[in-house]
C-alpha positions, 0 to 999 in steps of 0.5 A: 516769877516776879510780882506780888503773890497774895497767895503767899500771905496768911491772913488772920490770927494763927496760934502756934506753927502747926499747919491747918487741920494737921490732927487726925483721929486714931486709925481704923482696925476693922475685921468682918467675916462671913461663913456660909453652909449650903445643904441640898434638901431635895433636888429642887430645895436648898437650905442655906445657913449664913453666919456674919460677924462685923468687927469680929476681933472686937477692936474699939474703933475710937472716935475723933478727939474733941477739937473745941479749944478751951474746954476741959475735954479738948484733945480727949476721945470720949466715944467710938465711931462704930458699934462693938462686935455684931453677930448675925445668923440667917437661915434661907430656904431656896425652892 
């Protein structure tokens, strides 16, 4: 291929030799679970008990690092992406 390919040239200043947007935050480790128990009360009525756990193993889901260059917090993770463990109970009467 001949000719002048402008797409090969980089314009503007670049600090270092890393590619653009190379830095990703920590991975995601999330385990949700649900348990369900159905009990027949009468022929036409049923009681359903449900238990749900979000982030059941309670792993911290860390947020992205601070990307503002020149600040004291540059590269540090200061929070989480999601809440910690959340438990939920439900009771349902079906008739």
